[in-house]
C-alpha positions as CSV (number, residue, x, y, z in Angstrom):
1,M,123.7,75.5,119.7
2,P,127.0,75.6,117.8
3,A,130.2,74.5,119.5
4,A,132.0,77.0,121.7
5,K,134.0,79.6,119.8
6,P,136.6,82.2,121.1
7,A,133.9,84.9,121.1
8,R,131.8,82.9,123.5
9,N,134.5,83.0,126.1
10,A,135.1,86.8,125.8
11,S,133.8,89.3,128.4
12,I,130.0,89.6,127.7
13,S,130.0,92.8,129.8
14,A,132.6,94.3,127.6
15,M,130.7,93.4,124.5
16,R,127.5,94.9,125.9
17,R,129.3,98.2,126.8
18,A,130.9,98.4,123.4
19,L,127.6,97.7,121.5
20,L,125.5,100.1,123.6
21,A,128.1,102.9,123.4
22,W,128.2,102.5,119.6
23,F,124.4,102.5,119.5
24,G,124.3,105.7,121.5
25,R,126.4,107.4,118.9
26,H,124.9,105.9,115.7
27,R,121.3,105.1,116.4
28,R,119.1,106.2,113.5
29,P,116.2,108.6,114.3
30,M,112.8,106.7,114.1
31,P,109.4,107.9,115.3
32,W,108.8,104.9,117.5
33,R,112.1,105.5,119.3
34,E,111.3,109.1,120.1
35,K,108.1,108.2,121.9
36,V,108.0,104.7,123.3
37,S,104.8,102.9,124.2
38,A,103.5,99.3,123.9
39,Y,101.1,100.4,121.1
40,R,103.7,102.2,119.1
41,T,106.2,99.3,119.5
42,V,103.5,96.8,118.4
43,V,102.7,98.9,115.3
44,S,106.3,99.5,114.4
45,E,107.3,95.9,114.8
46,L,104.5,94.5,112.7
47,M,105.0,97.1,110.0
48,C,108.8,96.5,109.8
49,Q,108.5,92.8,109.5
50,Q,109.6,92.0,105.9
51,T,109.5,95.7,105.1
52,Q,112.4,98.2,104.8
53,I,112.3,100.8,107.7
54,A,112.5,103.7,105.3
55,T,109.3,102.4,103.7
56,A,107.5,101.8,107.0
57,I,108.2,105.2,108.6
58,P,105.6,107.2,106.6
59,Y,103.0,104.5,107.1
60,F,103.7,104.4,110.8
61,E,103.3,108.2,111.1
62,K,100.0,108.2,109.2
63,W,98.8,105.2,111.1
64,T,99.5,106.5,114.6
65,A,98.1,109.9,113.7
66,K,94.8,108.3,112.7
67,W,94.8,105.7,115.5
68,P,97.0,106.8,118.4
69,D,96.4,103.8,120.7
70,F,94.8,100.4,121.0
71,K,91.4,101.7,121.8
72,D,91.3,104.0,118.7
73,L,92.4,101.2,116.4
74,A,89.9,98.7,118.0
75,K,87.1,100.9,116.7
76,A,88.3,100.9,113.0
77,E,86.8,99.0,110.2
78,E,88.9,96.3,108.5
79,S,88.4,98.0,105.1
80,E,90.0,101.3,106.2
81,V,92.8,99.4,108.1
82,L,93.7,97.5,104.9
83,A,93.4,100.7,102.8
84,L,95.9,102.5,105.0
85,W,98.2,99.4,105.1
86,A,98.1,99.1,101.3
87,G,101.6,99.0,99.9
88,L,103.3,97.4,102.9
89,G,102.4,93.8,101.8
90,Y,101.7,90.7,103.9
91,Y,98.2,92.0,104.7
92,S,97.6,89.4,107.4
93,R,99.8,91.6,109.6
94,A,97.2,94.4,109.3
95,R,94.3,92.1,110.2
96,N,96.3,90.6,113.1
97,L,97.1,94.1,114.3
98,L,93.4,95.1,114.2
99,N,92.3,91.9,116.1
100,L,95.1,92.4,118.6
101,A,94.0,96.0,119.3
102,K,90.4,94.8,119.9
103,Q,91.7,92.2,122.5
104,V,94.2,94.5,124.2
105,A,91.6,97.4,124.4
106,A,89.3,95.1,126.3
107,L,92.0,94.6,129.0
108,K,92.7,96.9,132.0
109,S,96.3,97.3,130.8
110,P,98.5,95.7,128.1
111,P,100.4,92.5,128.8
112,R,104.0,93.1,129.9
113,T,105.9,89.9,129.2
114,A,106.9,88.2,126.0
115,A,105.1,85.0,127.1
116,E,101.8,87.0,127.4
117,W,102.2,88.7,124.1
118,R,102.8,85.4,122.3
119,E,99.3,84.4,123.3
120,F,97.9,86.8,120.6
121,K,97.5,85.6,117.0
122,G,100.1,87.0,114.7
123,V,102.6,87.7,117.5
124,G,105.5,85.4,117.2
125,P,108.7,85.0,119.4
126,Y,110.5,87.9,117.7
127,T,107.6,90.4,117.9
128,A,106.8,89.4,121.5
129,A,110.4,89.8,122.6
130,A,110.6,93.2,120.9
131,I,107.5,94.5,122.6
132,A,108.4,93.1,126.0
133,S,112.0,94.3,126.0
134,I,111.5,97.8,124.4
135,A,108.2,98.8,126.0
136,F,108.6,97.0,129.4
137,A,112.3,96.3,129.8
138,E,112.0,92.5,130.0
139,P,115.5,91.0,129.5
140,V,114.5,88.8,126.6
141,A,116.4,88.8,123.3
142,V,115.0,89.7,119.9
143,V,116.3,87.4,117.1
144,D,115.5,88.5,113.6
145,G,117.5,88.1,110.4
146,N,119.9,90.9,111.3
147,V,120.6,89.4,114.7
148,V,121.1,85.9,113.2
149,R,123.7,87.4,110.8
150,V,125.6,89.2,113.6
151,L,125.7,86.1,115.8
152,A,126.6,83.7,113.0
153,R,129.6,85.9,112.2
154,L,130.5,86.6,115.8
155,D,130.6,82.9,116.7
156,G,131.8,81.7,113.3
157,V,128.9,79.4,112.6
158,R,129.7,77.9,109.1
159,A,127.2,75.1,109.0
160,K,124.4,75.6,106.5
161,L,121.1,76.7,108.1
162,R,117.8,75.3,106.8
163,D,115.8,78.5,106.9
164,A,115.2,81.8,108.8
165,S,112.9,80.3,111.3
166,S,115.2,77.4,112.3
167,A,118.2,79.8,112.4
168,A,116.3,82.1,114.8
169,K,115.6,79.2,117.1
170,L,119.3,78.1,116.9
171,F,120.6,81.4,118.0
172,T,118.0,82.3,120.6
173,S,119.9,80.9,123.6
174,R,123.1,82.8,122.6
175,A,121.1,86.0,122.1
176,D,119.5,85.6,125.5
177,E,123.0,85.1,127.0
178,L,124.2,88.4,125.5
179,V,121.2,90.7,126.1
180,D,121.8,93.4,128.6
181,P,119.5,92.9,131.6
182,K,119.6,96.6,132.5
183,Q,118.9,98.0,129.0
184,P,117.4,95.1,127.1
185,G,115.4,97.3,124.7
186,D,118.3,99.4,123.7
187,F,120.5,96.3,123.4
188,N,118.1,94.5,121.1
189,Q,117.7,97.6,118.9
190,A,121.5,98.0,118.8
191,M,121.9,94.4,117.6
192,M,119.3,94.9,114.9
193,E,120.8,98.3,114.0
194,L,124.3,96.7,113.8
195,G,123.1,94.0,111.4
196,A,121.2,96.5,109.3
197,T,123.9,99.2,108.9
198,V,127.3,97.7,109.6
199,C,127.2,93.8,109.7
200,R,125.3,93.9,106.4
201,K,124.4,91.0,104.2
202,G,127.2,90.4,101.8
203,E,129.0,93.6,102.6
204,P,130.0,93.9,106.3
205,D,131.9,97.0,107.3
206,C,134.1,95.2,109.9
207,A,136.3,98.4,110.4
208,K,133.3,100.1,112.0
209,C,132.0,97.2,114.0
210,P,132.0,97.6,117.8
211,L,132.2,93.8,118.2
212,A,135.0,93.3,115.8
213,E,137.6,92.3,118.4
214,W,135.4,89.4,119.5
215,C,134.3,88.3,116.0
216,D,135.4,84.9,114.8
217,A,134.5,85.6,111.1
218,K,136.4,88.9,111.2
219,K,139.5,87.0,112.3
220,A,139.0,84.2,109.7
221,G,138.2,86.7,107.0
222,D,135.0,85.1,105.8
223,A,132.4,87.4,107.3
224,Q,131.0,88.1,103.9
225,A,130.1,84.4,103.4
226,L,128.2,84.0,106.7
227,P,125.6,83.0,107.5
228,R,125.1,80.1,105.1
229,F,121.7,78.8,104.1
230,V,120.5,75.8,102.2
231,S,119.7,76.9,98.7
232,K,115.9,76.9,97.9
233,E,114.5,75.8,94.6
234,R,113.4,78.8,92.5
235,K,110.2,78.7,90.5
236,E,108.6,80.9,87.8
237,A,104.9,81.4,87.0
238,V,102.8,83.5,84.5
239,V,99.7,85.3,85.7
240,E,97.4,87.0,83.1
241,R,95.1,89.8,84.4
242,A,92.4,92.0,82.9
243,L,92.5,95.8,82.9
244,I,88.9,96.8,82.3
245,T,87.2,100.2,82.5
246,R,83.6,101.2,82.1
247,E,82.1,104.7,82.5
248,G,85.2,105.9,84.4
249,K,85.2,102.9,86.7
250,I,87.7,100.0,87.0
251,L,86.8,96.4,87.5
252,L,88.5,94.9,90.6
253,R,88.1,91.6,92.5
254,R,87.8,91.6,96.2
255,N,89.4,88.6,97.8
256,P,87.1,86.8,100.2
257,H,88.1,86.8,103.9
258,T,88.6,83.0,103.7
259,A,91.5,83.5,101.2
260,K,94.9,82.3,102.3
261,R,96.6,85.4,100.9
262,L,95.4,89.0,100.6
263,A,92.1,88.3,102.3
264,G,89.8,91.3,102.1
265,M,92.2,93.1,99.6
266,A,91.2,94.2,96.1
267,E,93.2,93.2,93.1
268,I,93.3,93.4,89.3
269,P,91.2,90.3,88.3
270,V,92.8,87.3,86.7
271,L,91.5,86.7,83.2
272,S,90.4,83.1,83.9
273,S,88.3,84.3,86.8
274,L,86.3,86.5,84.4
275,G,85.8,83.9,81.8
276,V,87.5,86.0,79.1
277,E,90.5,85.4,76.7
278,P,93.3,87.8,76.0
279,A,93.5,89.7,72.7
280,G,96.8,90.9,71.2
281,E,99.8,91.9,73.3
282,P,99.4,92.8,77.0
283,A,99.3,96.5,77.8
284,L,101.8,95.9,80.6
285,V,104.2,93.1,81.5
286,R,105.7,93.2,85.0
287,R,107.8,90.8,87.0
288,R,107.9,90.4,90.7
289,T,109.2,87.8,93.2
290,I,107.3,86.6,96.2
291,G,109.3,84.1,98.3
292,T,110.9,81.6,95.9
293,V,108.5,82.3,93.0
294,T,109.1,84.9,90.3
295,Y,105.8,85.9,88.6
296,E,105.5,87.3,85.1
297,E,102.3,89.4,85.3
298,K,100.7,90.1,81.9
299,L,98.1,92.8,82.1
300,H,95.6,92.8,79.2
301,A,93.5,95.9,78.5
302,L,90.1,94.7,77.3
303,E,86.8,96.3,76.2
304,P,84.0,94.6,78.1
305,K,80.9,93.2,76.3
306,V,77.4,93.9,77.5
307,A,76.8,90.2,78.2
308,E,80.0,90.0,80.2
309,V,79.2,93.1,82.3
310,R,75.8,91.5,83.2
311,R,77.4,88.2,84.1
312,W,80.0,90.0,86.3
313,A,77.3,91.8,88.1
314,K,76.2,88.5,89.6
315,D,79.7,87.8,91.0
316,G,79.7,89.2,94.6
317,E,83.5,89.4,94.6
318,L,83.7,91.8,91.6
319,E,83.3,95.5,92.0
320,W,83.5,98.7,89.9
321,V,85.7,101.3,91.5
322,A,85.9,104.9,90.3
323,A,89.4,105.8,89.1
324,E,89.6,108.8,91.4
325,A,88.8,106.5,94.4
326,L,91.7,104.1,93.8
327,D,93.9,105.9,96.4
328,G,91.4,104.9,99.1
329,A,91.0,101.3,97.9
330,A,92.6,98.4,99.7
331,L,95.0,97.6,96.8
332,S,98.4,96.1,97.2
333,G,101.4,98.2,96.2
334,P,102.1,96.5,92.9
335,H,98.5,96.5,91.7
336,R,98.2,100.2,92.6
337,R,101.3,101.0,90.6
338,W,100.2,99.0,87.6
339,L,96.8,100.7,87.5
340,G,98.5,104.1,87.8
341,E,100.8,103.3,84.9
342,W,98.0,102.1,82.7
343,L,95.7,105.1,83.5
344,S,98.5,107.5,82.9
345,R,98.6,106.2,79.4
346,G,94.9,106.8,79.0
347,G,93.8,103.3,80.0
348,R,93.6,102.1,76.4
349,T,93.8,98.6,75.0
350,A,97.2,97.6,73.5
351,R,95.8,96.8,70.0
352,G,92.3,98.2,69.9
353,K,89.1,96.4,71.0
354,R,88.6,92.7,71.3
355,P,86.9,91.0,68.4
């Protein structure tokens, strides 16, 4: 852990009282806070990983309406789980949630401690601590990006951090020291709320912070610059995909379950996987960033040839999906949007048919 700072020697009890009092006044209404259970906590935590809360809330409400508990979810098919998750990204979370439900449903009662929850695939230290503290009041700290930011500023940690994972490990003992043993769930949510709404990335609102009097970065005037991370190399890549329709159906590729990413999800096929070449300008060009890579996605609208259709019929990963059935397909958010844009234009090629 970092060397001792003034904030470390301050009254932890006073800090807890100040933070919990602030949270009582400013906590945002969220469906999983209104009705707390292990299942609802698990679903909300997995949905909110790497996803904005405002985006996750409608998904959470639809999800829990369809599958109210572990036993209901355990009976679901993976295809319908992926379809309902479509748009949240990081689809391994959905598969892990389904597998988790099957395992928990087979038990007499859900696990209660963070250590027990960590035994399940897809449940890391952060998620396990959130479940155990919020649903079962175990005094264990949750350390996510928001909490790292609060603690780095609070303790004035100015050394460069390698990445989010190592930063979480670095601050875990400090977070455990601070967590309120009587209200661990509220305290953890308060820390995350503080980081999300007041101790924001790049734009901290120190005047409204309940921990300002103990904050080293506030005194030094460099809160905006903390925490500091080692810069990562940025990369760019081009992906060319095929927009193909036939008799009111759209050609999609279903990723195999052995795929490292997007296993079981449908996507707009890559041109090279179909053995076809682009013709003319792409119908759509979109850019998106995943991690440290920015992709330029070129989507070519092509007219299929009879021989190609016959060849594709032998490929077990390709499927024709009716345009009106796309809403129920397990498509990622970007692919769903791109298809919607293209279809709204009539689904035509950019410069006529391919030669």
